[in-house]
N, C-alpha and C positions, 0 to 999 in steps of 0.2 A: 079887380080891375087896376090896370096901370094907371097911376097918377101923373105918368110923365106926358109933357105935351105931345100934340101931334105936329111932325115936322113935315113940311110940304118940299119934297126935293124935285127941281126941273132938271131934267137930263137934256142935254142936245149933243148929237155926234156930227162930226163932217166926214165924208167920204169921197174917194177919189172916181167913184161911179156909184151906178145906181143899185148894184146889187151886192149882196155878200159872196166871196169866192174869187170871183176873177177882179173883184177889185178891194180896196183896202178901205177900213176904217182908219182916219188919218187925226181925228182929234176927238175928246171926250172932254165935256164941261159939264159940271153939275152945280146946283146952287139951292140952299135952302131959302125958301121964300122969306121974306123979313129980316133976314139974318146976312147982312153982308160980309160979315167976317167968316161965314161958313161956306166956302167954297172951293170947288176943286177943278182943275184942270191938265190935262195933259196930251201931248201930241204923240203921235204913235209912229213907228218906223213901219213903211208899208210893206205888206207881206207878199203882194204879187208884182210882176212887171206891168201889167195892165192899169191902164189910168185914162180917165177923159179929160181932156183941157178944160173942158166948160165946167167940170165939176171941180177941178182945181181952181177956177176963177172965180166961184162961188165963194170959196174960203178964203182965199188969198194966201193958202200955204204955198212954200216951194217944196216940191217932190225931191230935189236933190238935197235940199238941207234937211229934210225929215230922213233921207235915207243916210246922210251922214251922221246926224247930230240927236234925233228923237230916240226914246227909249223903245225898246223891243216891245211888242204888244204884250208878253208875258207881266214883264216889268209895270208897264202904266196900268194894265188890269189889277195887279198885285196891289199897287198904290191906292187905285179907286176903291177895293174892296176893303182896305185898311181904313180909308176916309168913312166910306159907308158904315162900318163897323163901329168906328169911333161915335157916330151920330146915335147909335144905340142906347149909349150911355145916358143921351140927354132927353131923348125923344122917341116917340113911335113913329115910324117913318111912313110916308106915303109918296109914292115915287110916280112921275108922269112925263111924258115928253111932248113937244110940239109936234104935231103932225103937219104943219103948214110945209108946203111944198110938196110933200111925198105924192101927190097927184100929178107931178111933173115927171115922175122917174119914168115912164115909159116913154116919153118924148126923148128923154135923155140917152136912154138905152139905145135908141135909134142913131145916135150921133157915133160917129166913128171913134174907136178907142186909139189910144198911142201905147207905146211901149217904151219904156225905159228902167231897166234893171236897177235894183238895188243890190249893188255889191261890195 
C-alpha cells in the first residue's frame, strides 16, 4: 500500500460551444485542493472555425487573441500531462470536475453559432 498522500485535483475547462468537435476547448485549469502552489493553467488555440459568442462571453477569453497567441492543443495537453505526471511523485491522484452549468448545454446549443477562422 502506498504511503503517499491522496491529492484531490479539480479540473475546469472553458469551451467556445456546448459540444466537442464543432467547437473547441479554449482553456484548461487544474488545482490540487489545499495546495495553492500546485496549479496548472493553459489556454488553447481553437481547432474549429465554429464558436458561440455566448460561450465566449462566459469565459471572457478573446478568440482572436487565442488564435494568434495560444499554444496548439497538442502543446497544451502535453504540458498538462507532464504536470499531472509530476504530481504522481508526491501523491495518489483523485481527479474531478465541476459539473455545474452542464445542464445548460442543450439551451446553449440552440443559440446561433458564429464563424471566425483561426488562420
